[in-house]
TIPA-155610 format. One record per residue (C-alpha): x, y, z; residue in one letter. Coordinates in Angstrom, 2 decimals. Each point is the difference from the previous one (the first is absolute). Layout:
<rs>
(r (X; Y; Z); "A")
...
</rs>
This chain:
<rs>
(r (0.00; 0.00; 0.00); "M")
(r (3.00; 2.26; -0.45); "G")
(r (2.98; 0.21; 2.38); "G")
(r (-0.36; -1.67; 3.36); "D")
(r (-3.58; 1.16; 0.56); "T")
(r (-2.02; -2.85; 1.52); "S")
(r (-3.64; -0.66; -0.77); "T")
(r (-2.87; -1.83; 1.62); "Y")
(r (-3.52; -1.07; -0.99); "T")
(r (-3.33; 0.17; 1.78); "V")
(r (0.44; -3.67; 0.96); "D")
(r (3.40; 0.78; 1.53); "D")
(r (-1.49; 2.88; 1.96); "A")
(r (-2.93; -2.04; 1.30); "L")
(r (2.32; -2.78; 1.15); "L")
(r (2.03; 2.51; 2.02); "V")
(r (-3.07; 1.81; 1.37); "L")
(r (-1.73; -3.27; 0.93); "G")
(r (-3.64; -0.53; 0.89); "F")
(r (-0.70; 2.67; 2.61); "G")
(r (-2.61; 2.44; 1.24); "K")
(r (-0.50; 1.49; -3.46); "F")
(r (-0.91; -3.35; -1.56); "Q")
(r (-2.33; -0.76; 2.91); "V")
(r (-1.92; 3.19; -0.77); "L")
(r (-0.14; -0.92; -3.70); "M")
(r (-1.16; -3.50; 0.98); "L")
(r (-2.86; 1.48; 2.02); "A")
(r (-1.10; 2.17; -2.92); "Y")
(r (0.23; -2.72; -2.64); "A")
(r (-1.61; -2.46; 2.43); "G")
(r (-3.01; 2.29; 0.35); "M")
(r (-0.46; -0.21; -3.76); "G")
(r (0.18; -3.80; 0.16); "W")
(r (-2.57; -0.01; 2.82); "I")
(r (-2.24; 2.15; -2.18); "S")
(r (0.21; -2.41; -2.93); "E")
(r (-0.67; -3.04; 2.20); "A")
(r (-3.04; 1.63; 1.60); "M")
(r (-1.49; 1.04; -3.35); "E")
(r (0.43; -3.53; -1.39); "V")
(r (-1.23; -1.81; 3.12); "M")
(r (-3.16; 2.10; 0.30); "L")
(r (-1.22; -1.56; -3.25); "L")
(r (-0.81; -3.12; 2.02); "S")
(r (-2.47; 1.98; 2.10); "F")
(r (-1.42; 2.79; -2.17); "V")
(r (-1.22; -2.15; -2.90); "G")
(r (-2.33; -2.28; 2.02); "P")
(r (-1.26; 2.96; 2.06); "A")
(r (-0.85; 2.08; -3.06); "V")
(r (-1.62; -3.01; -1.64); "Q")
(r (-2.40; -0.43; 2.91); "L")
(r (-0.75; 3.72; 0.35); "E")
(r (-0.59; 0.75; -3.68); "W")
(r (-1.30; -3.42; -1.08); "G")
(r (2.79; -0.63; -2.52); "L")
(r (0.54; -3.16; -1.98); "S")
(r (3.11; -2.11; 0.56); "S")
(r (1.44; 1.31; -3.24); "H")
(r (-0.48; 3.61; 1.11); "Q")
(r (1.60; -0.77; 3.35); "E")
(r (3.05; -1.58; -1.64); "S")
(r (0.41; 3.09; -2.19); "M")
(r (0.72; 2.10; 3.09); "I")
(r (3.09; -2.15; 0.56); "T")
(r (0.95; -0.56; -3.63); "S")
(r (0.15; 3.70; -0.90); "V")
(r (2.48; 0.62; 2.84); "V")
(r (2.37; -2.64; -1.38); "F")
(r (-0.55; 1.34; -3.52); "A")
(r (0.95; 3.47; 1.23); "G")
(r (3.07; -1.39; 1.75); "M")
(r (1.03; -1.72; -3.23); "L")
(r (-0.01; 3.36; -1.80); "V")
(r (1.50; 1.93; 2.91); "G")
(r (2.89; -2.38; 0.66); "S")
(r (1.40; 0.55; -3.47); "Y")
(r (-0.88; 3.70; -0.28); "S")
(r (1.39; 1.14; 3.34); "W")
(r (3.20; -1.93; -0.69); "G")
(r (0.57; 2.07; -3.14); "I")
(r (-0.79; 3.23; 1.87); "V")
(r (2.42; -0.92; 2.78); "S")
(r (2.87; -0.95; -2.32); "D")
(r (-0.38; 3.18; -2.05); "N")
(r (-1.12; 2.65; 2.48); "Y")
(r (1.27; -1.26; 3.35); "G")
(r (-1.06; -2.32; 2.78); "R")
(r (-1.51; 2.80; 2.11); "R")
(r (-2.25; 1.20; -2.81); "N")
(r (-1.08; -3.59; -0.57); "G")
(r (-1.15; -0.75; 3.52); "F")
(r (-1.45; 3.51; 0.50); "L")
(r (-2.41; -0.62; -2.87); "A")
(r (-0.89; -3.51; 1.19); "T")
(r (-0.65; 1.15; 3.58); "A")
(r (-2.18; 2.86; -1.24); "F")
(r (-2.09; -2.31; -2.22); "V")
(r (-0.30; -2.80; 2.56); "T")
(r (-0.75; 2.20; 3.00); "G")
(r (-2.22; 2.58; -1.70); "G")
(r (-2.10; -2.28; -2.18); "V")
(r (-0.03; -2.72; 2.68); "G")
(r (-1.66; 2.40; 2.43); "C")
(r (-2.30; 1.32; -2.73); "L")
(r (-1.20; -3.53; -0.79); "S")
(r (-1.56; -0.17; 3.47); "A")
(r (-2.58; 2.53; -1.24); "F")
(r (-0.82; -1.82; -3.26); "A")
(r (-3.76; 0.38; -0.57); "P")
(r (-0.40; -2.76; -2.60); "T")
(r (1.54; -3.31; -0.99); "Y")
(r (1.51; 1.44; -3.20); "I")
(r (1.69; 2.85; 1.89); "S")
(r (1.37; -2.42; 2.61); "L")
(r (1.49; -2.23; -2.72); "V")
(r (1.53; 3.03; -1.73); "A")
(r (1.52; 1.34; 3.24); "F")
(r (1.44; -3.38; 0.97); "R")
(r (1.55; -0.41; -3.46); "C")
(r (1.80; 3.33; 0.43); "I")
(r (1.10; -1.07; 3.48); "V")
(r (1.45; -3.13; -1.62); "G")
(r (2.02; 2.17; -2.38); "I")
(r (1.44; 1.79; 3.04); "G")
(r (0.74; -3.27; 1.77); "L")
(r (2.03; -1.06; -3.02); "G")
(r (2.69; 2.40; 1.23); "G")
(r (1.03; -2.28; 2.85); "G")
(r (3.20; -1.11; -1.82); "P")
(r (1.12; 3.65; -0.13); "V")
(r (0.25; 0.26; 3.79); "L")
(r (1.62; -3.42; 0.14); "N")
(r (2.72; 1.01; -2.47); "S")
(r (0.46; 3.39; 1.68); "W")
(r (0.67; -1.52; 3.42); "F")
(r (2.18; -2.74; -1.53); "L")
(r (2.34; 2.63; -1.41); "E")
(r (0.78; 1.33; 3.50); "F")
(r (0.96; -3.38; 1.52); "V")
(r (3.66; -1.22; 0.14); "P")
(r (0.54; -3.12; -2.13); "S")
(r (1.28; -2.23; 2.82); "R")
(r (-3.24; 0.29; 2.01); "S")
(r (-2.43; 0.69; -2.82); "R")
(r (-1.76; -3.37; 0.13); "G")
(r (-0.72; 0.13; 3.73); "T")
(r (-1.32; 3.55; -0.03); "W")
(r (-2.15; -0.57; -3.09); "M")
(r (-1.60; -2.96; 1.79); "V")
(r (-0.73; 2.29; 2.95); "I")
(r (-1.47; 2.50; -2.45); "F")
(r (-2.23; -2.75; -1.41); "S")
(r (-1.28; -0.61; 3.52); "G")
(r (-1.96; 3.24; -0.30); "F")
(r (-2.25; -1.75; -2.51); "W")
(r (-0.91; -2.64; 2.58); "T")
(r (-0.50; 2.76; 2.57); "L")
(r (-2.35; 1.78; -2.40); "G")
(r (-1.97; -3.20; -0.67); "A")
(r (-0.44; -0.65; 3.72); "I")
(r (-0.91; 3.64; 0.61); "L")
(r (-2.66; -0.10; -2.73); "E")
(r (-1.52; -3.23; 1.34); "A")
(r (-0.08; 1.49; 3.51); "S")
(r (-1.52; 3.24; -1.30); "L")
(r (-2.68; -1.92; -1.92); "A")
(r (-0.78; -2.04; 3.12); "W")
(r (-0.62; 3.21; 1.93); "L")
(r (-1.60; 2.18; -2.68); "I")
(r (-2.05; -2.16; -2.36); "M")
(r (-2.61; -1.46; 2.41); "P")
(r (-0.97; 3.48; 1.26); "T")
(r (1.07; 2.82; -2.34); "L")
(r (0.10; -1.87; -3.32); "G")
(r (2.20; -0.14; -3.09); "W")
(r (0.11; 3.75; -0.73); "R")
(r (1.84; 0.71; 3.25); "W")
(r (2.39; -2.85; -0.76); "L")
(r (0.87; 1.52; -3.39); "L")
(r (0.55; 3.44; 1.51); "A")
(r (2.16; -1.16; 2.91); "L")
(r (2.06; -2.29; -2.23); "S")
(r (1.17; 3.02; -2.02); "S")
(r (1.71; 1.62; 3.02); "I")
(r (3.47; -1.60; -0.54); "P")
(r (0.18; 1.48; -3.53); "S")
(r (-0.97; 3.41; 1.34); "I")
(r (2.81; -0.28; 2.59); "I")
(r (2.45; -0.52; -2.88); "L")
(r (-1.12; 3.32; -1.47); "L")
(r (0.38; 1.84; 3.31); "L")
(r (3.66; -1.02; 0.39); "F")
(r (0.91; 0.11; -3.69); "Y")
(r (2.15; 3.16; 0.17); "R")
(r (2.25; -1.60; 2.61); "M")
(r (1.13; -2.95; -2.12); "V")
(r (2.94; 0.23; -2.44); "P")
(r (0.43; -1.20; -3.56); "E")
(r (2.07; -3.14; -0.56); "S")
(r (3.68; 1.01; -0.26); "P")
(r (0.57; -2.91; -2.38); "R")
(r (-2.66; 1.35; -2.35); "Y")
(r (1.48; 3.50; 0.24); "L")
(r (3.47; -1.31; -0.80); "C")
(r (-1.30; -1.85; -3.01); "M")
(r (-1.58; 3.24; -1.23); "R")
(r (3.25; 1.91; 0.37); "G")
(r (-1.13; 1.93; 3.09); "R")
(r (2.95; -1.07; 2.14); "T")
(r (-0.04; 3.25; 2.01); "A")
(r (-3.58; -0.72; 1.14); "D")
(r (0.87; -3.63; 0.70); "A")
(r (3.03; 1.05; 2.03); "L")
(r (-2.13; 2.40; 2.05); "H")
(r (-2.38; -2.85; 0.92); "I")
(r (2.89; -2.30; 0.89); "L")
(r (1.45; 2.74; 2.21); "E")
(r (-3.34; 0.24; 1.82); "N")
(r (0.01; -3.77; 0.49); "I")
(r (3.51; 0.23; 1.43); "A")
(r (-1.07; 2.69; 2.48); "V")
(r (-3.10; -1.90; 1.15); "I")
(r (1.85; -3.33; 0.23); "N")
(r (3.01; 1.72; 1.63); "K")
(r (2.42; -1.41; -2.56); "K")
(r (2.41; 1.48; -2.57); "Q")
(r (-0.12; -0.34; -3.76); "L")
(r (2.95; -1.58; -1.83); "P")
(r (2.63; 2.43; -1.25); "S")
(r (0.05; 0.84; -3.68); "G")
(r (-2.48; 0.85; -2.74); "I")
(r (-3.47; -1.51; -0.28); "L")
(r (-0.69; -1.67; -3.37); "V")
(r (-2.51; -2.53; -1.27); "S")
(r (0.92; -3.63; -0.67); "D")
(r (-0.59; 0.61; -3.68); "H")
(r (2.64; 2.74; -0.05); "I")
(r (2.62; -2.35; 1.45); "I")
(r (-0.93; -2.82; -2.39); "E")
(r (0.15; 2.33; -2.98); "N")
(r (3.36; 1.42; 1.09); "E")
(r (1.51; -3.47; 0.38); "L")
(r (-1.10; -0.82; -3.51); "Q")
(r (1.45; 3.29; -1.23); "T")
(r (3.32; -0.71; 1.73); "C")
(r (0.22; -3.42; -1.63); "Q")
(r (-0.71; 1.29; -3.50); "T")
(r (1.78; 3.35; 0.06); "E")
(r (2.95; -0.71; 2.27); "G")
(r (1.13; 3.14; 1.80); "L")
(r (-2.76; 2.22; -1.37); "H")
(r (-2.26; 0.69; 2.99); "L")
(r (-3.04; 2.25; 0.15); "L")
(r (-0.74; 2.27; 2.91); "S")
(r (-2.73; -1.06; 2.42); "V")
(r (-2.32; 2.79; -1.04); "R")
(r (0.44; -0.49; -3.72); "K")
(r (-0.33; -3.76; 0.22); "L")
(r (-3.06; 0.20; 2.21); "E")
(r (-1.82; 2.31; -2.40); "G")
(r (0.83; -2.27; -2.91); "K")
(r (-1.29; -3.14; 1.73); "V")
(r (-3.22; 1.60; 1.20); "I")
(r (-0.68; 1.37; -3.46); "E")
(r (0.51; -3.45; -1.51); "E")
(r (-2.30; -1.60; 2.57); "A")
(r (-2.75; 2.55; -0.60); "E")
(r (0.31; -0.38; -3.76); "N")
(r (-0.28; -3.75; 0.34); "Q")
(r (-3.22; 0.21; 2.02); "V")
(r (-1.37; 2.58; -2.40); "G")
(r (0.68; -2.15; -3.04); "A")
(r (-1.51; -3.19; 1.39); "M")
(r (-3.11; -0.58; 2.02); "T")
(r (0.52; -1.13; 3.55); "T")
(r (-1.66; -3.30; -0.79); "L")
(r (2.50; -0.53; -2.81); "S")
(r (2.82; 0.49; 2.51); "L")
(r (-1.52; -2.64; 2.26); "L")
(r (-0.20; -2.36; -2.97); "L")
(r (3.46; 0.84; -1.31); "S")
(r (2.51; -2.78; -0.60); "R")
(r (1.64; 0.40; 3.41); "K")
(r (-3.24; 0.08; 2.00); "L")
(r (-2.57; -2.04; -1.92); "I")
(r (0.69; -3.32; 1.75); "R")
(r (-0.11; 1.62; 3.43); "T")
(r (-3.12; 2.00; -0.84); "T")
(r (-2.03; -2.93; -1.37); "L")
(r (0.93; -2.27; 2.91); "L")
(r (-0.85; 2.71; 2.53); "I")
(r (-3.36; 0.55; -1.67); "W")
(r (-0.72; -3.72; 0.28); "M")
(r (1.07; -0.09; 3.65); "V")
(r (-1.98; 3.12; 0.91); "F")
(r (-3.14; -1.36; -1.71); "F")
(r (0.31; -3.29; 1.88); "A")
(r (0.60; 1.67; 3.37); "H")
(r (-2.99; 2.31; -0.31); "A")
(r (-2.23; -2.81; -1.29); "F")
(r (1.04; -2.30; 2.85); "S")
(r (0.07; 2.57; 2.81); "Y")
(r (-3.48; 1.39; -0.60); "Y")
(r (-1.25; -3.51; -0.75); "G")
(r (1.21; -1.33; 3.35); "L")
(r (-1.62; 2.94; 1.79); "V")
(r (-3.31; -0.94; -1.62); "L")
(r (0.47; -3.74; 0.50); "L")
(r (0.57; 0.54; 3.70); "T")
(r (-3.64; 1.03; 0.33); "T")
(r (-1.37; -2.49; -2.51); "E")
(r (1.74; -3.20; 1.11); "L")
(r (-0.01; 0.72; 3.74); "S")
(r (-3.73; 0.63; 0.21); "S")
(r (-1.97; -3.05; 1.07); "T")
(r (-3.24; 1.74; -0.93); "S")
(r (0.94; 0.40; -3.66); "R")
(r (-2.39; -1.88; -2.27); "N")
(r (1.62; -1.54; -3.05); "C")
(r (-2.36; 1.24; -2.68); "V")
(r (0.80; 1.68; -3.33); "P")
(r (-1.52; 3.38; 0.71); "N")
(r (1.07; 3.60; 0.51); "D")
(r (2.25; 1.15; 2.76); "F")
(r (-1.56; -0.11; 3.42); "H")
(r (-1.49; 3.15; 1.37); "K")
(r (1.68; 1.02; 3.19); "I")
(r (-1.77; 1.92; 2.70); "D")
(r (2.07; 3.11; 0.74); "S")
(r (-1.07; -0.20; 3.66); "K")
(r (1.45; -3.47; 0.43); "N")
(r (2.98; 0.65; 2.28); "K")
(r (1.34; -3.51; -0.55); "N")
(r (0.89; 1.03; -3.55); "L")
(r (2.32; 2.76; 1.21); "Y")
(r (1.40; -2.18; 2.75); "R")
(r (0.93; -2.74; -2.49); "D")
(r (1.65; 2.45; -2.39); "V")
(r (1.92; 1.53; 2.90); "L")
(r (1.24; -3.37; 1.24); "V")
(r (1.11; -1.24; -3.45); "T")
(r (1.87; 3.24; -0.63); "S")
(r (2.36; -0.89; 2.85); "F")
(r (1.36; -2.84; -2.17); "A")
(r (2.14; 2.60; -1.76); "E")
(r (2.02; 0.89; 3.10); "F")
(r (1.89; -3.35; 0.08); "P")
(r (0.52; 0.42; -3.75); "G")
(r (1.63; 3.39; 0.58); "L")
(r (2.24; -1.41; 2.73); "L")
(r (1.03; -2.90; -2.22); "L")
(r (0.75; 2.38; -2.88); "S")
(r (2.07; 2.20; 2.27); "M")
(r (2.01; -3.00; 1.19); "A")
(r (0.91; -1.33; -3.45); "V")
(r (-0.05; 2.88; -2.51); "V")
(r (3.51; 1.31; 0.78); "D")
(r (1.43; -3.41; 0.89); "R")
(r (-0.93; -2.41; -2.77); "I")
(r (-1.03; 2.58; -2.59); "G")
(r (-3.16; 1.15; -1.77); "R")
(r (-0.37; -2.72; -2.62); "K")
(r (0.50; -3.03; 2.23); "L")
(r (-2.24; 1.49; 2.71); "S")
(r (-2.88; 0.62; -2.41); "M")
(r (0.21; -3.36; -1.77); "S")
(r (0.20; -1.95; 3.29); "A")
(r (-3.05; 1.79; 1.40); "M")
(r (-2.00; -0.56; -3.19); "L")
(r (0.77; -3.72; -0.02); "F")
(r (-0.94; -0.25; 3.70); "M")
(r (-3.30; 1.70; -0.80); "C")
(r (-0.63; -2.64; -2.67); "C")
(r (0.66; -2.81; 2.48); "I")
(r (-2.45; 1.43; 2.55); "L")
(r (-2.77; 0.31; -2.60); "L")
(r (0.22; -3.63; -1.19); "I")
(r (-2.20; -1.44; 2.81); "P")
(r (-2.71; 2.55; -0.84); "L")
(r (-0.68; -1.80; -3.27); "V")
(r (-2.26; -2.12; 2.20); "F")
(r (-2.43; 1.23; 2.65); "H")
(r (1.62; 0.38; 3.43); "Q")
(r (-1.33; 0.87; 3.44); "S")
(r (-0.39; 3.70; 0.78); "E")
(r (3.01; -0.02; 2.37); "L")
(r (2.31; -1.71; -2.51); "V")
(r (-1.21; 2.26; -2.81); "T")
(r (0.60; 3.12; 2.08); "T")
(r (3.50; -1.10; 1.01); "C")
(r (0.99; -0.89; -3.59); "L")
(r (-1.32; 3.30; -1.37); "L")
(r (1.68; 1.90; 2.83); "F")
(r (3.34; -1.57; -0.95); "G")
(r (-0.57; 0.51; -3.73); "A")
(r (-0.80; 3.67; 0.54); "R")
(r (3.09; 0.32; 2.20); "L")
(r (2.27; -1.19; -2.81); "F")
(r (-1.72; 1.84; -2.87); "I")
(r (0.04; 3.29; 1.93); "S")
(r (3.65; -0.54; 0.90); "G")
(r (0.91; -0.65; -3.61); "S")
(r (-2.08; 2.99; -1.15); "F")
(r (1.90; 2.18; 2.47); "T")
(r (3.37; -1.04; -1.44); "I")
(r (-1.30; 0.49; -3.55); "L")
(r (-0.78; 3.63; 0.89); "Y")
(r (3.64; 0.33; 1.05); "I")
(r (1.52; -1.81; -2.97); "Y")
(r (-1.83; 1.74; -2.86); "V")
(r (1.10; 3.61; 0.72); "P")
(r (3.51; -1.29; 0.72); "E")
(r (0.38; -1.80; -3.32); "V")
(r (-1.07; 3.00; -2.12); "Y")
(r (2.28; 3.03; -0.52); "P")
(r (-0.95; 3.46; 1.31); "T")
(r (-0.95; 1.24; -3.49); "T")
(r (-2.93; -2.45; -0.20); "V")
(r (-0.30; -1.22; 3.59); "R")
(r (-3.49; 1.21; 0.89); "T")
(r (-1.29; -0.58; -3.54); "T")
(r (1.27; -3.59; 0.04); "G")
(r (-1.38; -0.55; 3.48); "F")
(r (-3.30; 1.66; -0.91); "G")
(r (-0.40; -2.00; -3.19); "T")
(r (0.62; -3.25; 1.87); "A")
(r (-2.53; 1.10; 2.60); "S")
(r (-2.51; 0.65; -2.79); "S")
(r (0.43; -3.56; -1.25); "V")
(r (-0.56; -1.13; 3.59); "G")
(r (-3.30; 1.89; 0.08); "R")
(r (-1.18; -2.12; -2.91); "I")
(r (0.66; -3.07; 2.13); "G")
(r (-1.95; 1.57; 2.86); "G")
(r (-2.97; 0.64; -2.29); "M")
(r (0.02; -3.45; -1.61); "L")
(r (0.32; -1.96; 3.25); "C")
(r (-3.60; 0.35; 1.29); "P")
(r (-1.37; -0.43; -3.52); "L")
(r (1.83; -3.27; -0.59); "V")
(r (1.34; -1.84; 3.03); "A")
(r (-2.54; 1.07; 2.61); "V")
(r (-2.89; -0.40; -2.45); "S")
(r (1.09; -3.61; -0.48); "L")
(r (-0.29; -0.49; 3.75); "L")
(r (-3.50; 1.43; 0.06); "H")
(r (-0.90; -2.42; -2.79); "A")
(r (1.12; -2.90; 2.20); "C")
(r (3.26; -0.57; -1.91); "H")
(r (2.35; 0.14; 2.96); "Q")
(r (2.53; -2.38; -1.59); "I")
(r (0.26; 2.14; -3.15); "L")
(r (0.21; 3.21; 2.03); "S")
(r (2.86; -1.20; 2.22); "I")
(r (1.75; -1.63; -2.95); "F")
(r (-0.08; 3.34; -1.83); "L")
(r (1.65; 1.71; 2.97); "F")
(r (2.64; -2.75; 0.09); "E")
(r (0.88; 0.52; -3.68); "I")
(r (0.21; 3.79; 0.32); "V")
(r (2.11; -0.02; 3.18); "I")
(r (2.35; -2.78; -1.15); "F")
(r (0.56; 1.72; -3.37); "S")
(r (0.82; 3.20; 1.88); "S")
(r (2.61; -1.82; 2.09); "G")
(r (1.67; -1.33; -3.15); "V")
(r (-0.08; 3.46; -1.60); "A")
(r (1.77; 1.47; 3.04); "V")
(r (2.82; -2.52; -0.37); "L")
(r (0.36; 1.00; -3.68); "L")
(r (0.65; 3.65; 0.91); "L")
(r (3.64; 0.76; -0.75); "Q")
(r (0.90; 2.61; 2.61); "Q")
(r (0.25; -0.40; 3.77); "E")
(r (-0.14; 3.45; 1.62); "T")
(r (0.97; -0.87; 3.58); "K")
(r (2.52; 2.59; 1.21); "G")
(r (0.38; 1.53; -3.47); "C")
(r (0.10; 3.74; -0.67); "A")
(r (-2.91; 1.44; -1.98); "L")
(r (0.70; 0.68; -3.68); "N")
(r (-0.76; 3.43; -1.47); "D")
(r (-0.32; -0.97; -3.66); "T")
(r (-0.53; -3.03; -2.21); "I")
</rs>
C-alpha cells in the first residue's frame, strides 16, 4: 500500500474490538425486529379462526388471510434485499419497520374482509425485510464468535413466538383479534423510535468507498467497548485482494490506497449496474451455491411450518379423520393457546444445541446431522401412535428442524459477499415462503384426508433431500471472514 504503511479491514478491526457493549446494544435492536416478525407470523394461527367465526367466512376465505401474508413476504424478501444492497442496511430496515408497524396497527381497524386481506398482504411485504436486520447485525459480529451470537440472535424468534402465544392467551378470549393485531405491532414501532441511534454497517460503507464514515463507526465501537483500533489505514477486503493481483501482474507498480479504492468501487458499481442482481446470484461462481440454498430454504420452511401444524393435528385425540375442511377453532378455547405455548418451548433446546455445535463442528455438518435426526424421529409417525408418543416425537422433530433452521440463517448471509448479501439472503427467504405456502395445501391436506402415511412420507422426502443438499454445498463458513465481493 505504499511504503511501510500498514492496513487493516473491518474484519480485522472487529476481531480486535471483540463482542462488547456496543454489539449487545445492536443485538437488542435487531432482536426486537426478530421478535416483531415472529409475533406477526404466529398471530396467523389465532386471527384466522377468530375472524372466520365473527364474519362467517368460508375455509377458503380464512386461509387467504394467511396465504396473502406469505405472498407478501415472498415479494418483500427479494425487494428489500435489493434496497438494502443498493441504498444501505439502515434504509432497508427503516422501510420494513415502517410498513410492518404502521400497516400492522392499521389492520386492526379493517372494516371488511377485503380490507383486512389487503392490509395483511402489505404487512407481509414489510415482514419480508427480516433478512436485512439479520445481515446488518451479522456484519458487526467478530468472525470467531459469529456462530454463537447469531444463534443467540435467533433466540429472539422463539421469544417472539412465546410472547405472541401468551398475548393471545390473555387478549383473545376477552378483547378479541383486533386488540391482538394492534398490540403485536408494538415491537416494529419500537424499532422506529430508536432508529436514529443505530449506525450503518461499516462493512457496507467500506464496500461503497465511504471508508471515512466506516472508520467513524469503528471508532465509536472502540470507545463503547473500551478497546483500541488496529494501527494503520482502513481498507476493504476487495481493495487488498485487488492490490495483491496488481502486484503480481505489474511487479513494482503500486497504486495509492485512495486511487486504488476509487477504481475498485467504480468497477463494482459498474458490474452491478450492468447485470441484474439475480444474474449475479446465478453467475458461474455462485449458481451452485444459490440453487442448493434455495432448495434447502424451501425444505426448511416447508418442514418447519408443517411440523408446527402437525403438532396440533396429530396430538389431538379429538380429531376426526374425515376428508373435510379445516376444523373451526373457538377463539375462546384457552387450551388452544396453551398448546401452542407449550410446543413453542421445543425450540429452546434446539437453540442450545445449535449454539453448542455451530462453532465447533461447523455449519454444514450441524445442519445435515439435525435434518437426518428429524427424519429418524418422524419415521414412527407413519403409523398411528399414542398421544404421548406422538407429542414426544414431534417435540424432538421440531427441536432439530428449528436448530437446523437457525444455523441456515447464519450460513446463508455468511456464504454470500457483501455486494449481494441481503439480496441473496432475501431471495432464498422468498423461496422459503413458497414452501411455507405449499405446506398446508399439500402435506397437511393429505392428513385431513386420512392419508397420514403419505403426509409423513412427503415430509421425510423433503427433509432428507435437504440434508443431502447441505452436504453438497461447497463452502464451510465456520470461523471465516466475510467476503465483500464475488
